[in-house]
TORKE-622935 format. One record per residue (C-alpha): x, y, z. Coordinates in nm, 3 decimals. Each point is the difference from the previous one (the first is absolute). Example, Ala and Ser with C-alpha at 12.3 -4.5 7.8 and 13.67 -1.06 7.14 Angstrom:
REM TORKE-622935
        px        py        pz
     1.230    -0.450     0.780
     0.137     0.344    -0.066
END
This chain:
REM TORKE-622935
        px        py        pz
     3.423    -5.447    -8.015
    -0.099     0.004    -0.360
     0.322    -0.221    -0.154
    -0.100     0.040    -0.408
     0.121     0.356    -0.029
     0.372    -0.134     0.158
    -0.006    -0.318    -0.203
     0.169     0.121    -0.341
     0.263     0.154     0.252
     0.061    -0.315     0.220
     0.015    -0.237    -0.320
     0.260     0.251    -0.189
     0.201     0.066     0.372
    -0.014    -0.406     0.030
     0.148    -0.085    -0.322
     0.289     0.257     0.087
     0.054    -0.136     0.329
     0.031    -0.332    -0.147
     0.217     0.088    -0.276
     0.219     0.145     0.282
     0.011    -0.306     0.178
     0.072    -0.241    -0.284
     0.277     0.240    -0.117
     0.172     0.030     0.357
    -0.011    -0.407     0.032
     0.202    -0.017    -0.301
     0.260     0.215     0.133
    -0.039    -0.176     0.326
     0.066    -0.312    -0.196
     0.343     0.147    -0.102
     0.094     0.164     0.328
    -0.164    -0.246     0.259
     0.182     0.166     0.290
    -0.145     0.363    -0.076
    -0.237     0.055     0.245
    -0.079     0.345    -0.142
    -0.159    -0.132    -0.290
    -0.226    -0.238     0.263
    -0.089     0.316     0.144
    -0.131     0.134    -0.356
    -0.206    -0.313    -0.051
    -0.133    -0.006     0.355
    -0.115     0.345    -0.056
    -0.177    -0.044    -0.336
    -0.167    -0.329     0.171
    -0.120     0.173     0.304
    -0.154     0.301    -0.191
    -0.169    -0.232    -0.229
    -0.152    -0.199     0.301
    -0.143     0.305     0.187
    -0.132     0.110    -0.348
    -0.162    -0.355    -0.064
    -0.150     0.004     0.375
    -0.142     0.335    -0.026
    -0.197    -0.092    -0.329
    -0.116    -0.305     0.119
     0.211    -0.245    -0.188
     0.068    -0.238     0.277
     0.171    -0.262    -0.168
     0.230     0.221    -0.187
     0.072     0.153     0.323
     0.057    -0.347     0.181
     0.247    -0.107    -0.260
     0.190     0.317     0.016
     0.026    -0.023     0.401
     0.139    -0.347    -0.032
     0.267     0.120    -0.266
     0.037     0.261     0.225
     0.096    -0.182     0.317
     0.268    -0.194    -0.200
     0.147     0.343    -0.132
     0.006     0.115     0.338
     0.205    -0.311     0.173
     0.238     0.051    -0.311
     0.085     0.367     0.077
     0.041    -0.075     0.378
     0.235    -0.283    -0.093
    -0.208    -0.260     0.159
     0.005    -0.194    -0.298
     0.248     0.027    -0.317
    -0.099     0.005    -0.375
     0.025    -0.312    -0.172
    -0.126    -0.085    -0.376
    -0.278    -0.214     0.155
    -0.139     0.302     0.181
     0.030     0.250    -0.267
    -0.192    -0.245    -0.220
    -0.263     0.004     0.251
    -0.043     0.347     0.001
     0.045     0.042    -0.373
    -0.315    -0.246    -0.032
    -0.195     0.221     0.291
     0.073     0.299    -0.249
    -0.169    -0.194    -0.275
    -0.282    -0.094     0.195
    -0.046     0.362     0.106
     0.033     0.124    -0.374
    -0.294    -0.232    -0.099
    -0.202     0.102     0.316
     0.042     0.375    -0.086
    -0.063    -0.070    -0.400
    -0.325    -0.199     0.078
    -0.146     0.311     0.217
     0.115     0.212    -0.276
    -0.206    -0.206    -0.237
    -0.302     0.025     0.239
     0.070    -0.293     0.249
     0.056    -0.054     0.347
     0.336    -0.045     0.019
    -0.050    -0.383     0.172
     0.270    -0.242    -0.104
     0.087    -0.325     0.168
     0.340     0.060     0.146
    -0.006    -0.237     0.271
     0.312    -0.196    -0.123
     0.198     0.295    -0.036
    -0.145     0.149     0.339
     0.136    -0.345     0.163
     0.353     0.020    -0.148
    -0.008     0.373     0.129
    -0.070    -0.150     0.361
     0.242    -0.237    -0.029
     0.272     0.257    -0.050
    -0.092     0.188     0.259
    -0.056    -0.308     0.242
     0.232    -0.002     0.317
     0.094     0.324    -0.034
    -0.109     0.300     0.278
    -0.333     0.132    -0.053
     0.022     0.277    -0.250
    -0.127     0.339     0.058
    -0.303     0.073    -0.251
     0.054     0.376    -0.012
     0.318     0.231    -0.024
    -0.086     0.273     0.224
     0.026    -0.003     0.390
    -0.256     0.080     0.262
     0.095     0.299     0.191
    -0.007    -0.031     0.341
    -0.220     0.206     0.251
     0.300     0.223     0.119
    -0.026     0.165    -0.366
    -0.070     0.385     0.066
    -0.301     0.137    -0.173
     0.026     0.137    -0.333
    -0.379     0.152    -0.023
    -0.126     0.266     0.201
    -0.346    -0.037     0.178
    -0.255     0.269     0.091
    -0.227    -0.053     0.329
    -0.263    -0.178    -0.207
     0.227    -0.248    -0.174
     0.191    -0.079     0.353
    -0.340    -0.068     0.151
    -0.126    -0.259    -0.242
     0.370    -0.166     0.021
    -0.048     0.003     0.370
    -0.343    -0.148     0.025
     0.075    -0.268    -0.301
     0.308    -0.144     0.252
    -0.267    -0.005     0.277
    -0.249    -0.232    -0.190
     0.268    -0.230    -0.103
     0.095     0.150    -0.338
     0.380     0.036    -0.118
     0.086     0.367    -0.087
     0.289    -0.008    -0.261
     0.218     0.247    -0.228
     0.057    -0.166    -0.307
     0.273     0.140    -0.242
    -0.024    -0.131    -0.382
     0.258     0.034    -0.244
    -0.063    -0.014    -0.359
     0.278    -0.114    -0.265
     0.201     0.281    -0.173
    -0.131    -0.086    -0.351
    -0.342    -0.059     0.138
    -0.263     0.034    -0.320
    -0.376     0.155     0.162
     0.114     0.078     0.338
    -0.361     0.137     0.067
    -0.132    -0.342    -0.084
     0.268    -0.161     0.224
    -0.144     0.222     0.275
    -0.338    -0.091    -0.065
     0.053    -0.373     0.026
     0.207     0.063     0.341
    -0.321     0.177     0.149
    -0.238    -0.274    -0.152
     0.188    -0.274     0.229
    -0.006     0.218     0.302
    -0.366     0.115    -0.047
    -0.072    -0.379     0.010
     0.174    -0.075     0.333
    -0.058     0.335     0.223
    -0.009     0.406    -0.026
     0.233     0.237    -0.123
     0.036     0.324     0.216
     0.225     0.209    -0.169
     0.260    -0.011    -0.321
     0.348     0.187    -0.088
    -0.057     0.141    -0.253
    -0.396     0.047    -0.009
    -0.193    -0.192    -0.158
    -0.036     0.283    -0.282
     0.371     0.002    -0.069
     0.008    -0.401    -0.008
    -0.244     0.024    -0.269
     0.160     0.287    -0.178
     0.357    -0.229     0.030
     0.104     0.341     0.163
     0.265    -0.207     0.205
     0.340    -0.172    -0.052
     0.007    -0.372     0.038
    -0.132    -0.056     0.377
    -0.273     0.084     0.178
    -0.153    -0.049     0.382
    -0.331    -0.127     0.123
    -0.134    -0.022     0.366
    -0.202    -0.316     0.022
    -0.221    -0.139     0.274
    -0.076    -0.426    -0.043
    -0.050    -0.304     0.187
     0.293    -0.146    -0.260
     0.337    -0.030     0.126
     0.285     0.198    -0.133
     0.142    -0.301    -0.178
    -0.277    -0.116    -0.183
    -0.085     0.372    -0.158
     0.350     0.024    -0.069
    -0.029    -0.319    -0.200
    -0.340     0.121    -0.165
     0.161     0.339    -0.138
     0.319    -0.151    -0.118
    -0.217    -0.207    -0.247
    -0.079     0.336    -0.178
     0.196     0.014    -0.316
     0.259     0.288    -0.006
     0.046     0.000     0.383
     0.312     0.002     0.101
     0.021     0.000     0.371
    -0.282     0.038     0.256
     0.075     0.083     0.379
    -0.297    -0.069     0.295
     0.047     0.147     0.298
    -0.203     0.063     0.327
    -0.094     0.335     0.076
     0.202     0.128     0.289
    -0.303     0.169     0.249
     0.245     0.099     0.247
     0.152     0.249    -0.273
    -0.320     0.221     0.015
     0.055     0.274     0.212
    -0.170     0.058     0.336
    -0.194     0.344    -0.175
    -0.098    -0.203    -0.284
    -0.102    -0.306     0.239
    -0.223     0.256     0.187
    -0.168     0.116    -0.316
    -0.059    -0.359    -0.061
    -0.160    -0.084     0.298
    -0.236     0.338    -0.021
    -0.140    -0.107    -0.364
    -0.036    -0.389     0.133
    -0.229     0.128     0.297
    -0.189     0.214    -0.233
    -0.048    -0.281    -0.193
    -0.122    -0.212     0.271
    -0.193     0.247     0.165
    -0.186     0.042    -0.359
    -0.021    -0.348    -0.117
    -0.380    -0.005     0.063
    -0.046     0.248    -0.242
     0.060    -0.126    -0.335
    -0.053     0.389    -0.129
     0.292     0.108     0.194
     0.259    -0.292    -0.073
    -0.019     0.080    -0.389
     0.280     0.223     0.036
     0.252    -0.234     0.234
    -0.040    -0.362    -0.130
     0.238    -0.137     0.238
    -0.075    -0.334    -0.022
    -0.037     0.001    -0.404
     0.344     0.186    -0.139
    -0.030     0.117    -0.298
     0.125    -0.213    -0.317
     0.200     0.194    -0.266
    -0.158    -0.114    -0.337
     0.273     0.020    -0.270
    -0.211    -0.319    -0.137
    -0.272     0.246    -0.153
     0.259     0.227    -0.223
     0.321    -0.190    -0.020
    -0.114    -0.219    -0.301
    -0.088     0.272    -0.194
     0.324     0.178     0.087
     0.172    -0.317    -0.048
    -0.090    -0.027    -0.373
     0.122     0.317    -0.104
     0.350    -0.066     0.094
     0.135    -0.278    -0.162
     0.377     0.090     0.079
     0.193     0.108     0.332
     0.000     0.357     0.098
     0.305     0.178    -0.182
     0.015    -0.273    -0.281
    -0.032     0.059    -0.339
    -0.187    -0.294    -0.143
    -0.320    -0.115     0.009
    -0.174    -0.355    -0.087
    -0.268     0.023    -0.272
    -0.214    -0.299    -0.102
     0.087    -0.098    -0.359
    -0.352    -0.012    -0.084
    -0.009     0.401     0.039
     0.292     0.016    -0.206
    -0.157    -0.190    -0.285
    -0.307     0.236     0.007
     0.244     0.287    -0.007
     0.182    -0.167    -0.322
    -0.364    -0.097    -0.168
    -0.115     0.387     0.037
     0.313     0.119    -0.143
    -0.014    -0.231    -0.289
    -0.307     0.140    -0.084
     0.169     0.360     0.022
     0.235    -0.128    -0.266
    -0.233    -0.104    -0.221
    -0.176     0.347     0.040
     0.339     0.177    -0.030
     0.021    -0.194    -0.384
    -0.339     0.153    -0.040
     0.083     0.339     0.073
     0.304    -0.037    -0.205
    -0.165    -0.083    -0.290
    -0.254     0.264     0.056
     0.240     0.266     0.067
     0.185    -0.095    -0.361
    -0.303     0.013    -0.179
    -0.111     0.358     0.152
     0.356     0.090    -0.019
    -0.057     0.253     0.237
     0.305     0.194     0.161
    -0.119     0.025     0.368
    -0.178    -0.343     0.010
     0.335    -0.169    -0.171
     0.222     0.144     0.271
    -0.247    -0.090     0.311
    -0.009    -0.395    -0.163
     0.381     0.009    -0.035
     0.018     0.143     0.382
    -0.253    -0.247     0.117
     0.196    -0.298    -0.201
     0.329     0.099     0.177
    -0.178    -0.008     0.352
    -0.182    -0.321    -0.085
     0.339    -0.135    -0.110
     0.125     0.099     0.372
    -0.291    -0.146     0.189
     0.022    -0.343    -0.207
     0.319    -0.044     0.110
    -0.055     0.053     0.368
    -0.282    -0.214    -0.017
     0.192    -0.298    -0.161
     0.265     0.073     0.245
    -0.264    -0.056     0.292
    -0.104    -0.332    -0.151
     0.390    -0.151    -0.010
     0.088    -0.224     0.268
     0.349    -0.158     0.057
     0.076    -0.339    -0.149
     0.128    -0.097     0.333
    -0.361    -0.050     0.139
     0.001    -0.297    -0.246
     0.365    -0.070     0.076
     0.015    -0.017     0.341
    -0.192    -0.342     0.012
     0.291    -0.172    -0.172
     0.269    -0.043     0.260
    -0.203    -0.204     0.258
    -0.104    -0.213    -0.324
     0.346    -0.079    -0.076
     0.061    -0.092     0.301
    -0.250    -0.274     0.027
     0.041    -0.119    -0.356
     0.378    -0.012     0.095
    -0.117    -0.244     0.283
    -0.249    -0.211    -0.205
     0.260    -0.075    -0.287
     0.287    -0.063     0.182
     0.164     0.301    -0.172
     0.231     0.317     0.097
    -0.143     0.280    -0.161
     0.054     0.376     0.034
    -0.215     0.252    -0.106
     0.148     0.332    -0.088
    -0.297     0.300    -0.066
     0.102     0.305    -0.226
    -0.202     0.308    -0.075
    -0.286    -0.074     0.250
    -0.076     0.365     0.008
    -0.078     0.019    -0.353
    -0.356     0.110    -0.003
    -0.306    -0.157    -0.231
    -0.405     0.106    -0.020
    -0.174    -0.176     0.317
    -0.217    -0.183    -0.272
     0.316    -0.179    -0.147
     0.134    -0.069     0.347
    -0.318    -0.179     0.113
     0.014    -0.214    -0.302
     0.383    -0.068    -0.054
     0.045    -0.230     0.328
    -0.129    -0.303    -0.070
     0.206    -0.036    -0.335
     0.326     0.113     0.188
    -0.084    -0.267     0.244
    -0.016    -0.292    -0.255
     0.294     0.124    -0.192
     0.232     0.010     0.320
    -0.136    -0.353     0.104
     0.075    -0.106    -0.373
     0.363     0.129     0.037
     0.039    -0.134     0.337
    -0.143    -0.374    -0.064
     0.124    -0.029    -0.360
     0.272     0.235    -0.069
     0.232    -0.005     0.345
     0.159    -0.335     0.043
     0.051    -0.205     0.319
     0.326     0.085     0.193
     0.148    -0.329    -0.141
    -0.039     0.056    -0.370
     0.115     0.366     0.005
     0.341    -0.104     0.165
     0.027    -0.296    -0.289
    -0.039     0.297    -0.227
     0.258     0.243     0.196
    -0.252     0.217     0.114
    -0.050     0.102     0.349
    -0.249    -0.170     0.234
    -0.219     0.287     0.032
    -0.211     0.089    -0.312
    -0.092     0.368    -0.055
    -0.337     0.137    -0.111
     0.003     0.369    -0.094
    -0.311     0.193     0.034
     0.048     0.373    -0.184
    -0.234     0.245    -0.087
     0.066     0.354    -0.204
    -0.163     0.245    -0.231
     0.105     0.036    -0.371
    -0.253     0.269    -0.178
    -0.381    -0.057     0.074
     0.067    -0.333     0.109
     0.122    -0.207     0.309
     0.229    -0.322    -0.010
    -0.020    -0.255     0.234
     0.270    -0.279    -0.015
     0.049    -0.355     0.125
     0.351    -0.117    -0.046
     0.147    -0.310     0.125
     0.341    -0.166    -0.027
    -0.168    -0.344    -0.031
     0.017    -0.254    -0.270
    -0.188     0.222    -0.258
    -0.240    -0.186    -0.261
     0.102    -0.303    -0.125
    -0.132     0.065    -0.367
    -0.007    -0.369    -0.148
    -0.200    -0.085     0.272
    -0.237     0.298    -0.026
    -0.045    -0.104    -0.371
    -0.065    -0.341     0.019
    -0.267     0.099     0.260
    -0.124     0.248    -0.216
    -0.049    -0.234    -0.285
    -0.160    -0.286     0.192
    -0.246     0.235     0.129
    -0.107     0.133    -0.343
     0.115     0.375     0.074
     0.213    -0.028    -0.278
     0.136    -0.220    -0.312
     0.311    -0.180    -0.049
     0.032     0.217    -0.348
    -0.090     0.343     0.196
     0.282    -0.080     0.272
     0.279    -0.012    -0.237
    -0.083     0.359    -0.098
    -0.013     0.115     0.354
     0.278     0.249     0.147
     0.096    -0.066     0.368
    -0.226     0.271     0.190
    -0.328    -0.145    -0.222
     0.126    -0.357     0.170
     0.010     0.175     0.343
    -0.325     0.138    -0.053
    -0.167    -0.333    -0.058
    -0.017    -0.030     0.374
    -0.249     0.255     0.031
    -0.257    -0.203    -0.220
    -0.308    -0.103     0.153
     0.034    -0.326     0.189
     0.351    -0.049    -0.075
     0.272    -0.117     0.302
     0.344    -0.183    -0.009
    -0.064    -0.088     0.335
     0.075    -0.383     0.056
    -0.190    -0.002     0.296
    -0.283     0.259     0.114
     0.061     0.130     0.314
    -0.177     0.251     0.237
     0.278     0.269    -0.059
    -0.048     0.032    -0.398
    -0.089    -0.162    -0.281
    -0.379    -0.181     0.087
     0.002    -0.040    -0.361
    -0.136     0.374    -0.053
     0.326     0.118    -0.147
     0.072     0.393    -0.022
    -0.303     0.079    -0.234
    -0.199     0.168     0.286
     0.279     0.253     0.053
     0.043     0.062    -0.373
    -0.380     0.060    -0.027
     0.002     0.202     0.301
     0.270     0.223    -0.088
    -0.155     0.057    -0.358
    -0.339     0.118     0.149
     0.200     0.259     0.169
     0.165     0.119    -0.347
     0.306    -0.143     0.087
     0.221    -0.292    -0.125
     0.243    -0.291     0.108
     0.322    -0.070    -0.150
     0.266    -0.307     0.074
     0.353     0.023    -0.018
     0.170    -0.336     0.101
     0.371    -0.156    -0.024
     0.021    -0.384     0.094
     0.203    -0.043     0.301
     0.023     0.376     0.060
    -0.369     0.115     0.095
    -0.285     0.177    -0.173
    -0.149     0.362     0.027
    -0.399     0.035     0.024
    -0.059     0.356    -0.129
    -0.326     0.143     0.059
    -0.084     0.355    -0.171
    -0.318     0.165     0.130
    -0.130     0.348    -0.023
     0.017     0.287     0.221
    -0.394     0.056     0.018
    -0.275    -0.159    -0.185
    -0.245     0.272    -0.035
     0.145     0.324    -0.176
     0.244    -0.075    -0.318
     0.160     0.216    -0.271
    -0.053    -0.127    -0.325
     0.006     0.076    -0.395
    -0.355     0.018    -0.137
     0.017    -0.117    -0.341
    -0.290    -0.029    -0.308
    -0.078    -0.303    -0.198
    -0.263     0.110    -0.274
    -0.260     0.183     0.278
     0.082    -0.180     0.302
     0.253     0.115     0.260
     0.254    -0.232     0.198
     0.215     0.112     0.299
     0.362    -0.184    -0.015
     0.187     0.040     0.360
     0.258     0.218    -0.024
     0.203    -0.211     0.254
     0.023    -0.309    -0.291
     0.117     0.264    -0.283
     0.331     0.018    -0.117
    -0.081     0.263    -0.258
    -0.220     0.103    -0.284
     0.098     0.016    -0.388
    -0.120     0.027    -0.339
     0.083    -0.286    -0.236
    -0.029    -0.062    -0.402
    -0.186    -0.279    -0.122
     0.311    -0.094    -0.182
     0.177    -0.031     0.333
    -0.200    -0.314     0.099
     0.135    -0.349    -0.072
    -0.127    -0.347     0.064
     0.163    -0.236     0.230
    -0.164    -0.346     0.062
    -0.340     0.113    -0.109
     0.031     0.326     0.225
     0.037     0.349    -0.095
     0.333     0.154     0.161
     0.167     0.325    -0.010
     0.361     0.062     0.066
     0.035     0.241     0.312
     0.327     0.105     0.109
     0.167    -0.329    -0.144
    -0.281    -0.199     0.171
    -0.272    -0.204    -0.160
    -0.307     0.136     0.134
    -0.338    -0.202    -0.079
    -0.312     0.236    -0.115
    -0.338    -0.037     0.183
    -0.265     0.131    -0.212
    -0.245     0.096     0.240
    -0.323     0.043    -0.234
     0.052    -0.368    -0.054
     0.068    -0.108     0.341
    -0.338     0.213     0.117
    -0.211    -0.051    -0.309
    -0.047     0.366    -0.091
    -0.201     0.016    -0.330
     0.152     0.198    -0.278
    -0.267     0.215    -0.219
     0.268     0.005    -0.297
     0.289    -0.179    -0.005
     0.332     0.185     0.045
     0.353    -0.062    -0.157
     0.192     0.290     0.139
     0.346     0.059    -0.042
     0.087     0.104     0.367
    -0.131    -0.201     0.311
     0.016     0.155     0.394
     0.171    -0.250     0.177
     0.025    -0.003     0.401
     0.309    -0.211     0.117
    -0.110    -0.167     0.321
     0.237    -0.229     0.233
    -0.078    -0.290     0.241
     0.332    -0.100     0.155
     0.235    -0.041    -0.293
    -0.243    -0.079    -0.257
    -0.130     0.256    -0.245
    -0.292     0.073    -0.211
    -0.128     0.265    -0.229
    -0.366     0.104     0.006
    -0.147     0.103    -0.280
    -0.281     0.297     0.021
    -0.137     0.259    -0.240
     0.086     0.319     0.210
     0.166     0.123     0.339
    -0.250     0.208     0.164
     0.252     0.118     0.320
     0.078    -0.091     0.368
    -0.235     0.005     0.272
    -0.078    -0.111     0.346
    -0.302    -0.234     0.028
    -0.190    -0.175     0.262
     0.048    -0.388    -0.048
    -0.379    -0.172     0.047
    -0.047    -0.362    -0.001
    -0.219    -0.143    -0.301
    -0.259    -0.162     0.270
    -0.096    -0.374     0.065
    -0.158    -0.027    -0.341
     0.290     0.097    -0.189
     0.280    -0.244     0.093
     0.286    -0.112    -0.179
    -0.003     0.226    -0.261
     0.334    -0.054    -0.209
     0.254     0.276    -0.019
    -0.223     0.243     0.230
     0.038     0.092     0.360
    -0.257     0.213     0.099
    -0.183     0.314    -0.104
    -0.003     0.380     0.027
    -0.264     0.314    -0.047
     0.160     0.284    -0.206
    -0.050     0.363     0.066
    -0.239     0.002    -0.304
    -0.192    -0.274     0.168
     0.108    -0.287    -0.264
     0.131    -0.318     0.152
     0.365    -0.142    -0.090
     0.097    -0.346     0.028
     0.360    -0.015     0.172
     0.232    -0.234    -0.206
     0.203    -0.309     0.216
     0.311     0.035    -0.181
     0.133    -0.327     0.196
    -0.268    -0.198    -0.151
     0.066     0.105    -0.376
     0.383    -0.062     0.041
    -0.049    -0.351     0.107
END
């Protein structure tokens, strides 16, 4: 079997089954007597074992099998759930996740798990032998489901006379089975290695086209035993039940038997004439060959029949997005030409095309959106382990897991969240003794929250721990040279809090494996800002802390305000803009060597972009009026002074490449409709 075509599906399904195992194990820990939960874990493990064996990842299949034995003993009440047993099962799941990740990265999935396997065997030792499979082997008395013609009966009869076993095999797939044709192919692949398929119901063609519910039947002759065939078939992923029964030849009618004898006699009489036995190859039963056509059909079907969802490779979505970005650029060019030509029908057509493209853009962006649950669901198990490592009692609450983010952002945000949660658990939540002394519950709480606001998604990590010790942070920052003592006197509480995001900053007295490590949270800050987001911290000593991450919904197409300075065009993201304004020169004041204006009762500093970007002037200007764009970062405001406003437009964000890195206050560039390049202003950098 060519496994590469199924590898991606195997990896995705394995991750889903392992995640299900982790979630149900956490439930089982809270409800150790609930055997229904054990059944769910067993089912996921059993499916994973079959998938792994079919794909040839024997180490993965073997470890899953050992874990499955323990789960089976629990659900059959031969052993009882205990924290020690759950620790080993959790450890097994961790190993399995590492193996799957290794396979996803091009490895062979091999890992030294001998210690874990030994502990699993120890748990099940002394118990009765555990069944390896769920289904039972049917008895020979089971009535025949298939109907056989004279030739098929002859083959079955003569095979039995030559020492072969003739079986009727029933295979039932899971209700939620994906790629049914692929599963059928895998079943036939196993059968054809060990014998000959006489017939199937439904027919091979219908099986290939997935024209069956969940169950199909196969007549099969082999030297193997019923038990061995059943075990092999149960290893196929998504197979829920297998029954193997001997074909009862006594059920063949007398009339059919006579017909069989006639065919057999004819075959014997002509056995010396090769030309004549071609039409009746008694000793070589024909094999159905789903293997030749099933993979192609399977590749076209990424979802169960009747389901309205499909799996799409993220690379295809990236290509689709890139093509659409080119369309956006061409749309801008068309709009520019239509404005110049000012032709009625052309304007109408361009306007209609813009509306359609707007709808298309919404659909494409929605297709790329993924719930943050895909990141959040790894944390309950992590919190459980951290609680044990640090001897703390911690409850994790997850709110808003259904909130959606662009897949690109999702892929990058996982590691920063891991670091922040570890930080909250290690530095934030106190040990039970300290919490009791402070009048707090022994169990600390970490809340992981996600929600939409405008064009941004906010992710917050809140804890009810010790909060940030500002005196300790300041002392550390001064000793590290992050700030001077004089600078520290003028810093606000939030500015002091954010010092912990500085490079190399750590307040940990002892560097542990949990957090700290002398790295600090600067890596988190860098990653988040590279995604166009920012992080802020609120903290009250002995009450707790909130780390708030602001992330853009998407990274590729954004709405901007185009502005002009001399003859250069710049784009300011609308998500940062509060409003635009025209001010008089007389309204500008000076405060601490900084030009400011009074904006709705607030003192707002002015930033002259011509100075920041060193735009050459042909002649000095002394205008009475100035065009100002008021932008915001968190609670901070700034006024960006420009020559004029051009208007609002949707643009495609392009990076500046490897040659133009770390350009101050420029986050990227875009190509306008007239072919010119406009630089995109990074308002966050300017407000700093």
